[in-house]
N, C-alpha and C positions, 0 to 999 in steps of 0.2 A: 584437483578440484577443491574449491573452497565453498563455504556456506556463508551467505550474506543476509543481513537483516537491515533493510533500509527504512527508516522512519520518515514519513512525509507529513509535515505539519502545516504545509501551505496548500492553498487551493490553486488550480490552474489560472483562474481569473485574477488572482491576487498577485501572482508572481510568474514571470516567464521562465524562471528557473525550474519550475515543476516539470516542464516538458523535458528538460535536460536530465533531470533526476530519473524520469521514466526511461529515457534513452540509455542512461547508465545501467539501470536494472536489466533492460533487454540485452545490452552488450555483455554484461556479466553472465547472463544466461547463455548467450550464444557461445561464450568461451568455455562452457561446460560446467559452470558453477550452479549451485542451488541458490535461488534468490527468493526472498520474501519481502514484499513491500507492505509495511504496516502503516496504515493511515491513522493519524492521530490529530487531535485539536482541529484546526480548520481544514486539514487534509481530508477529513471525512466528507466534506461538502462535495468533493468530486465523486464520491461513491453513489450519489443519487443517480437514478436513471435519467440521463440527460446527455447532451453533446459532450459535456466535460468528462463523462464516464467512458468515452470511446478509447481514450488512452489506456485506461485500466483494463478494458476488454482486450486490447491488443497485447498488453503484458500477460494477461491470463492465457491467451492463445499461444504465446511464446513459452509458456510453462512456468511463469512467475506466479507464486502464490500471493494473492492480494487479500489482505486482512484489514478490517476496520475496527477500531477500538470501540467497544460497546458503550463505555462511559461517554466518549466524545459524541457518539451518535445520539445518545439520550439527551445530553446537554444541549444539543442543537435541534432537538425535536425531530429527528429523522427516524421513522419507524422502519423495521426490517422490510416491510412490503414495498418501500420506495427505493431499495438498493438495486444497483445494477447486478445482473446475473453473475458477473465475474468476481464479485466481492463477497467475502465470507466475514461474518462477525466473530470477533475474538476479544478476549480480555487482555489487559496489559500483563497479566500473569503469564499468558502464553508467550508473549514477547520476552519476558524475563527468563522463562524456561529455555527459549532458543539461545539467548545470550549465555546462559549457564552451560548449555551444551557445546559452547565454543564458537557460535556464529560470530562473524565480524559485523559489528553494528555501526551504521552511519546514520546521523540525524540531520535532516534537512528542514 
């Protein structure tokens, strides 16, 4: 079993690749790994309660931890009250801590 940290910097409406990244996260989880998806930059736009957040909700139901960068949220004017239930707010420091603990990191 491995631990993965996937950084998502794109929003689903901006790139069709985002859905494939979500599928990768779910697949890694199904294989028995621990997986965190860390939304950063425009990736946090999918964290708002909307149709776009359904993919994140599915990841959370599969056991993937979904985090959104607090700075990216503030920079885009997204208050915590607008976030989908599946998404937790985190700082970049928490992501760095996960990498320091030995998580395999991928940036999309």
